[in-house]
Every structure is written in structure tokens, then in C-alpha cells.
VEXDREN-2710 file (C-alpha; in Angstrom, 1 decimal):
% VEXDREN-2710
k/r/px/py/pz
1/UNK/0.0/0.0/0.0
2/UNK/1.3/3.4/-1.0
3/UNK/1.5/6.3/1.6
4/UNK/3.1/9.7/1.5
5/UNK/6.4/10.2/3.4
6/UNK/9.3/12.6/3.8
7/UNK/12.3/10.8/2.4
8/UNK/16.0/11.7/2.9
9/UNK/17.6/10.4/-0.3
10/UNK/21.2/11.1/0.8
11/UNK/23.0/12.8/3.7
12/UNK/22.9/16.5/3.1
13/UNK/20.2/16.3/0.5
14/UNK/16.8/18.1/0.9
15/UNK/13.9/16.0/2.0
16/UNK/11.5/14.8/-0.7
17/UNK/7.8/14.4/-0.1
18/UNK/6.8/11.3/-2.1
19/UNK/4.9/8.1/-2.2
20/UNK/6.4/5.0/-0.7
21/UNK/5.3/1.4/-0.7
22/UNK/4.7/0.2/2.9
23/UNK/4.2/-3.6/3.4
24/UNK/1.8/-5.2/5.8
25/UNK/3.4/-6.0/9.2
26/UNK/5.4/-9.2/9.5
27/UNK/5.8/-11.2/12.7
28/UNK/6.3/-9.1/15.8
29/UNK/5.5/-5.9/14.0
30/UNK/2.6/-3.4/13.9
31/UNK/1.3/-0.9/11.4
32/UNK/0.4/2.5/12.7
33/UNK/-1.5/5.4/11.1
34/UNK/0.2/8.6/12.4
35/UNK/-1.9/11.3/13.9
36/UNK/1.0/13.6/14.5
37/UNK/4.8/13.8/14.5
38/UNK/7.2/16.3/16.0
39/UNK/10.0/17.9/14.0
40/UNK/13.0/17.5/16.3
41/UNK/16.5/19.0/15.9
42/UNK/17.7/15.4/16.0
43/UNK/16.1/14.8/12.6
44/UNK/18.2/17.7/11.3
45/UNK/21.3/16.0/12.8
46/UNK/20.4/12.9/10.9
47/UNK/19.9/14.7/7.6
48/UNK/23.2/16.6/7.8
49/UNK/25.3/13.6/8.9
50/UNK/25.9/14.7/12.5
51/UNK/24.3/11.4/13.5
52/UNK/24.9/8.6/11.0
53/UNK/22.0/6.4/9.7
54/UNK/21.7/4.3/6.6
55/UNK/20.1/6.2/3.7
56/UNK/17.8/6.6/1.8
57/UNK/15.6/6.8/4.9
58/UNK/12.3/8.1/6.2
59/UNK/13.0/10.4/9.1
60/UNK/10.8/11.3/12.1
61/UNK/11.2/9.7/15.5
62/UNK/8.6/11.5/17.6
63/UNK/5.1/10.4/16.9
64/UNK/1.8/9.0/18.0
65/UNK/-1.0/7.3/16.1
66/UNK/-3.5/4.4/15.9
67/UNK/-2.6/0.7/15.3
68/UNK/-4.1/-0.4/11.9
69/UNK/-2.9/-4.0/11.9
70/UNK/-0.6/-6.3/13.7
71/UNK/1.7/-9.2/12.6
72/UNK/1.9/-12.7/13.9
73/UNK/2.8/-13.1/17.5
74/UNK/1.8/-9.6/18.6
75/UNK/-0.4/-9.9/21.6
76/UNK/0.1/-6.7/23.6
77/UNK/-1.4/-4.4/20.9
78/UNK/-4.5/-4.7/18.7
79/UNK/-6.0/-2.7/15.8
80/UNK/-7.6/0.5/17.2
81/UNK/-5.1/0.9/20.0
82/UNK/-3.6/4.4/20.3
83/UNK/0.2/4.4/20.8
84/UNK/3.2/6.6/21.3
85/UNK/6.2/5.6/19.2
86/UNK/9.4/4.8/21.1
87/UNK/12.4/5.3/18.8
88/UNK/14.9/3.6/21.2
89/UNK/13.4/0.3/22.5
90/UNK/15.7/-1.6/24.9
91/UNK/16.7/-5.1/24.1
92/UNK/16.7/-6.2/27.8
93/UNK/19.8/-8.4/27.2
94/UNK/22.9/-6.2/26.7
95/UNK/25.2/-5.0/29.4
96/UNK/23.5/-1.6/29.8
97/UNK/20.1/-3.2/30.1
98/UNK/21.4/-5.6/32.7
99/UNK/22.4/-2.6/34.7
100/UNK/19.0/-1.0/34.4
101/UNK/20.3/1.7/32.1
102/UNK/17.9/1.0/29.2
103/UNK/18.5/4.4/27.7
104/UNK/22.1/3.2/26.8
105/UNK/20.9/0.0/25.2
106/UNK/23.6/-1.2/22.8
107/UNK/20.9/-2.6/20.4
108/UNK/18.3/0.2/20.6
109/UNK/19.0/1.5/17.1
110/UNK/19.5/-1.8/15.3
111/UNK/16.3/-1.4/13.5
112/UNK/17.5/1.7/11.6
113/UNK/19.7/-0.6/9.5
114/UNK/16.8/-2.7/8.3
115/UNK/14.8/-2.2/5.1
116/UNK/11.3/-1.4/6.2
117/UNK/9.7/0.0/2.9
118/UNK/10.5/0.9/-0.7
119/UNK/10.0/3.8/-3.0
120/UNK/7.5/3.3/-5.8
121/UNK/10.6/2.7/-8.0
122/UNK/11.8/-0.2/-5.8
123/UNK/14.6/1.6/-3.9
124/UNK/15.1/0.2/-0.4
125/UNK/14.2/2.6/2.5
126/UNK/15.4/2.5/6.1
127/UNK/13.5/3.9/9.1
128/UNK/15.7/6.8/10.3
129/UNK/15.5/6.2/14.0
130/UNK/13.5/3.0/13.9
131/UNK/10.0/4.4/13.6
132/UNK/9.9/6.6/10.4
133/UNK/7.3/8.9/11.7
134/UNK/7.4/11.4/8.8
135/UNK/4.8/9.4/7.0
136/UNK/1.1/8.9/6.9
137/UNK/1.6/5.4/8.2
138/UNK/4.6/3.3/9.4
139/UNK/5.4/-0.3/10.3
140/UNK/7.5/-0.8/13.4
141/UNK/8.5/-3.5/15.8
142/UNK/5.9/-3.9/18.6
143/UNK/8.5/-2.8/21.1
144/UNK/8.5/0.6/19.4
145/UNK/4.8/1.2/20.1
146/UNK/3.8/2.0/23.7
147/UNK/0.1/2.2/24.7
148/UNK/-1.1/5.8/25.1
149/UNK/-2.4/6.3/28.7
150/UNK/-6.0/7.5/28.9
151/UNK/-6.9/11.1/28.8
152/UNK/-4.1/12.4/26.6
153/UNK/-4.9/14.0/23.2
154/UNK/-3.5/11.8/20.5
155/UNK/-1.9/14.6/18.5
156/UNK/-0.2/16.2/21.5
157/UNK/0.9/12.8/22.7
158/UNK/3.5/12.7/19.9
159/UNK/5.7/15.1/21.9
160/UNK/5.9/12.5/24.7
161/UNK/8.0/10.3/22.5
162/UNK/11.1/12.5/22.6
163/UNK/10.9/16.2/23.7
164/UNK/9.1/15.5/26.9
165/UNK/10.9/12.3/27.9
166/UNK/14.2/14.0/27.2
167/UNK/13.5/17.3/29.0
168/UNK/11.7/15.7/32.0
169/UNK/14.3/13.0/32.3
170/UNK/17.2/15.5/32.2
171/UNK/15.7/17.3/35.2
172/UNK/14.4/14.3/37.2
173/UNK/16.8/11.5/36.3
174/UNK/20.1/13.0/35.2
175/UNK/20.4/16.3/37.1
176/UNK/18.0/15.1/39.9
177/UNK/16.8/18.7/40.6
178/UNK/15.6/19.1/44.2
179/UNK/12.9/21.5/45.4
180/UNK/14.3/25.0/46.0
181/UNK/17.4/24.6/43.7
182/UNK/18.2/27.0/40.9
183/UNK/18.2/25.9/37.3
184/UNK/19.4/27.4/34.0
185/UNK/18.2/25.9/30.7
186/UNK/20.1/26.7/27.5
187/UNK/18.0/26.6/24.3
188/UNK/14.3/27.3/24.2
189/UNK/13.3/24.7/21.5
190/UNK/10.9/21.9/22.2
191/UNK/13.3/20.0/24.5
192/UNK/14.2/23.3/26.3
193/UNK/10.5/24.1/26.9
194/UNK/9.9/20.6/28.3
195/UNK/13.0/21.0/30.5
196/UNK/11.6/24.3/31.8
197/UNK/8.3/22.7/32.7
198/UNK/10.1/19.8/34.4
199/UNK/12.2/22.2/36.5
200/UNK/9.0/24.0/37.6
201/UNK/7.4/20.6/38.4
202/UNK/10.5/19.7/40.5
203/UNK/10.0/22.9/42.5
204/UNK/13.0/24.8/41.4
205/UNK/13.1/28.3/42.9
206/UNK/14.8/30.4/40.2
207/UNK/14.6/29.1/36.6
208/UNK/16.7/30.9/34.0
209/UNK/16.0/30.4/30.3
210/UNK/18.8/31.2/27.9
211/UNK/18.4/31.6/24.1
212/UNK/19.8/33.6/21.2
213/UNK/16.3/34.8/20.3
214/UNK/14.6/37.6/22.4
215/UNK/11.3/36.6/20.8
216/UNK/11.2/33.3/22.7
217/UNK/10.9/35.0/26.1
218/UNK/7.1/34.7/26.3
219/UNK/7.2/31.0/25.5
220/UNK/9.9/30.4/28.1
221/UNK/8.1/32.2/30.8
222/UNK/4.9/30.4/30.0
223/UNK/6.7/27.1/30.5
224/UNK/8.1/28.1/33.9
225/UNK/11.1/30.4/33.5
226/UNK/11.3/33.1/36.1
227/UNK/14.2/34.9/34.3
228/UNK/15.2/35.2/30.7
229/UNK/18.7/35.9/29.3
230/UNK/19.5/36.6/25.7
231/UNK/22.7/34.7/25.0
232/UNK/25.9/36.8/24.7
233/UNK/29.5/36.7/25.8
234/UNK/28.2/37.9/29.3
235/UNK/25.7/35.0/29.8
236/UNK/27.5/33.2/32.6
237/UNK/28.1/36.6/34.4
238/UNK/24.4/37.5/34.0
239/UNK/23.3/34.2/35.4
240/UNK/25.6/34.5/38.4
241/UNK/24.1/38.0/38.9
242/UNK/20.6/36.4/39.1
243/UNK/21.8/33.9/41.7
244/UNK/23.6/36.0/44.3
245/UNK/26.9/35.7/42.5
246/UNK/27.0/31.9/42.9
247/UNK/25.7/30.5/39.7
248/UNK/22.9/28.0/39.4
249/UNK/22.7/24.6/41.1
250/UNK/21.9/22.9/37.8
251/UNK/22.5/23.9/34.2
252/UNK/20.9/21.9/31.4
253/UNK/22.3/22.5/27.9
254/UNK/19.8/21.7/25.1
255/UNK/21.7/23.0/22.1
256/UNK/24.8/20.8/21.4
257/UNK/27.3/23.5/20.7
258/UNK/30.8/23.7/22.3
259/UNK/30.4/27.4/23.3
260/UNK/27.0/26.7/24.9
261/UNK/28.2/23.7/26.8
262/UNK/31.2/25.7/28.1
263/UNK/28.9/28.6/29.1
264/UNK/26.5/26.3/30.9
265/UNK/29.5/24.9/32.8
266/UNK/30.6/28.4/33.8
267/UNK/27.1/29.3/34.8
268/UNK/27.0/26.5/37.4
269/UNK/27.9/27.1/41.0
270/UNK/30.9/25.5/42.6
271/UNK/29.8/21.9/43.3
272/UNK/26.9/22.2/41.0
273/UNK/25.7/19.9/38.1
274/UNK/25.9/20.6/34.3
275/UNK/23.9/18.2/32.2
276/UNK/24.3/18.1/28.4
277/UNK/21.2/17.1/26.4
278/UNK/22.0/18.7/23.1
279/UNK/23.6/16.6/20.3
280/UNK/26.7/18.2/18.9
281/UNK/29.0/17.2/16.1
282/UNK/32.5/15.8/16.4
283/UNK/33.9/19.2/15.5
284/UNK/32.5/20.7/18.6
285/UNK/35.4/20.5/21.0
286/UNK/35.0/21.6/24.6
287/UNK/38.1/22.2/26.7
288/UNK/38.8/22.4/30.4
289/UNK/42.0/22.8/32.3
290/UNK/42.9/20.4/35.1
291/UNK/43.0/23.1/37.8
292/UNK/39.4/24.3/37.2
293/UNK/38.1/20.8/37.2
294/UNK/39.6/20.4/40.7
295/UNK/38.7/23.8/42.0
296/UNK/35.1/24.1/40.9
297/UNK/34.1/20.6/41.9
298/UNK/31.3/20.6/39.3
299/UNK/29.8/17.5/37.8
300/UNK/29.5/17.4/34.0
301/UNK/27.4/14.7/32.5
302/UNK/25.8/13.6/29.2
303/UNK/22.2/12.7/29.1
304/UNK/20.8/10.3/26.5
305/UNK/17.0/10.3/25.9
306/UNK/16.6/11.9/29.4
307/UNK/18.1/8.8/31.0
308/UNK/14.5/7.6/30.8
309/UNK/12.8/4.3/30.6
310/UNK/9.9/5.2/28.3
311/UNK/7.7/2.3/29.4
312/UNK/7.9/3.4/33.1
313/UNK/8.1/7.1/32.6
314/UNK/5.2/7.5/30.1
315/UNK/2.5/6.8/32.8
316/UNK/4.2/9.4/35.1
317/UNK/4.2/12.0/32.4
318/UNK/0.6/11.3/31.6
319/UNK/-0.4/11.9/35.2
320/UNK/1.4/15.3/35.0
321/UNK/-0.5/16.1/31.8
322/UNK/-3.9/15.1/33.2
323/UNK/-3.3/17.2/36.4
324/UNK/-2.3/20.3/34.4
325/UNK/1.2/20.4/35.7
326/UNK/2.6/19.5/32.2
327/UNK/1.2/21.4/29.2
328/UNK/2.0/19.6/25.9
329/UNK/0.4/22.1/23.7
330/UNK/2.7/24.8/25.1
331/UNK/5.7/23.0/23.5
332/UNK/4.3/23.5/20.0
333/UNK/5.3/26.7/18.2
334/UNK/3.8/25.7/14.8
335/UNK/1.3/23.1/13.5
336/UNK/2.1/22.1/9.9
337/UNK/1.3/19.5/7.3
338/UNK/3.6/16.8/5.9
339/UNK/4.6/18.9/2.9
340/UNK/5.8/21.6/5.2
341/UNK/8.6/19.5/6.9
342/UNK/11.4/20.7/4.6
343/UNK/10.6/24.3/5.4
344/UNK/10.5/23.5/9.1
345/UNK/14.1/22.1/8.7
346/UNK/15.2/25.4/7.1
347/UNK/13.7/27.3/10.1
348/UNK/15.7/25.1/12.5
349/UNK/18.9/25.7/10.5
350/UNK/18.3/29.4/10.9
351/UNK/18.1/28.9/14.7
352/UNK/14.5/30.3/14.8
353/UNK/12.4/27.1/15.2
354/UNK/10.7/25.7/18.2
355/UNK/8.8/22.4/18.0
356/UNK/6.8/22.1/14.8
357/UNK/4.1/19.4/15.1
358/UNK/3.1/17.7/11.9
359/UNK/-0.6/16.9/11.8
360/UNK/-1.7/14.1/9.4
END
């Protein structure tokens, strides 16, 4: 059956909106009709080669939809079930999984190497990050489809699959923000907005949002920021000025640039924690001298997928949504159609984009 999809024909090439041939689900797989998909900066990192995946590929890793059909052996899901796509399913057998660190599963992205569909001309297609959500329908392993908890709008639920799990997890699992602590969030895109909301939920006292764009201040404050700083060469000094000269207890970097990571580090108090969520390229080199590492006593840590276990964290997030503590719609800066995805990529390249939500 042919469906429309956004295909990346080669690394660095523009996306092409075209028809693809999608097979019926084989054993252990499910077919999902997408309701919505988020356009995440990680998709841009896939398209420009910062993160390597086999191509040609259908991108899109943040989505939600309805199960259309299931393959042999699938018992947990049935046609009509609403699901959130999980782009990094854990295998349960590797070393990281044995330690309970499922977000570091060695086999999580193995599905990206598989051929899951073909173009109408017969060219093999790979699912960018397992789930190929930039399409009207997709076929995924059953482990990539998590049941949507009751009471969550299906379109907004797409954001739970990446932005919210990442931002919430960065605060609650990686940095472990405690009530009353001060937090700075660098980058007010979809993940940054989710991180701001998570810091508010954690009870942070001062929440500083940092971005290059003055126009994002209203979005940041609506998400929970108590202060807003337009990024400059004075950013670390400005943040210390907002925190009694100390710096914040926790800084979360959601950009993935060396200069931003270094500034987040310098904005953190002595003994504080700096968590890096943003995905940067190999050319982004961050340097520290040995004396400052000793003197400042800060912790610098990476954070993959919010250090989350999606199967366990999704019900927790759903409870926050139902209670009104977490506002999914506030993370969306633009609602677009499938044909508008290439333009959304250009907006992200210009550093102006938030979270665009593709509505199918």
C-alpha cells in the first residue's frame, strides 16, 4: 500500500515528499496510522550527517497514532489501540540493560539498519531512528509502540516520544533537581521548553531560560522560566548576577554547541551539576583545564533520551498532563502538514524554530 512520506535520499540532500510502498506488518511488527509527529532537531542532525544512519531513509522519531494492523505473535497491541512511538526500544539483554540503564541499550537503534519499505521505483528505504514517523503510516516492531495512557490527546501525545521524555528526564533522572534549587536551561526549543516545565514541576526556585532569540521569552516564561537571558558573551556573568553571585545549582544544555556547553558549565555554581542534552558534532570540541576541574568541583554529564525508561516514565508523564502540571500544547510553536517539513528544517537551520508538530 502506498503512503506519503518525507524521504531523505542522501546525507545533506533536501527531504523529498513522495509516495512509498509500505508492506503489511510481519511477525512481531505493527502498522500505525500517524496522527502527529514532532519535527525535532535530532532529525536535522540525521539529515546533515551529525548522526549517522543508513540512507535513503524516512526520518521522524517523535510520533503518535493508531494501530491499523498487527503481525503474527503480537499480543500486547490490537487494531484501534492508540500508541506513542518509542524510537529507542531496549533489548533487555545487553550490558547496559542488565544494569537498568535502558537508555544506553547497545541494540536500541539496530532497526535503523533494516529495510522497512521501498520507494515506488523499488529503492530500499530505512527507518531513520527505527520508527519513520514522517509518513502517513509506518510499520514498526511492537516494542516501538507504547500504549497511550487514557486522557491524553493523540496529536499532542506525539511530543511525549522525545521532547518531553528528554526534558523531563534531564531534570528528574540525570540532574536530579531538588525543590528549592536554581536551574538554567540553555536553548528554548521543544526540549528546552519541556525542561523548563520539568524544572517547575521539580520545585526549582529560580529558573533561568537562555536563548539567542529575544522573541522566545514569552514562550519560556509560560513554560516556567522566572528569568530570561538573551545569549551573549556575558551570559555566565548574567546568570551569576541572578543567583547571588554563585551560579545555578543545575545547568541543562539543550543546544549541542561547544560554546553553549562551556557557558553552561561556567554558569553552574561550585559543586553544581551541568547536564548536556544537546547533540553536537565531532567538530564541537569543549576544553577544560585540570585546575578548574579540581577547583570548581562541578559534575559534567551527558544525558541520553533523558536517561529515561519510556515504558515506566510514560504513565508518570501522563499523570502530570492530566493534572495540568505539564502542558504539551505549550511546547508546540507551529502546527504544519507533511509537505511543510522541509521548510521546518530550514527554520531550524536558521536557529529560529521551536517544536513544529506535523498533523496528518
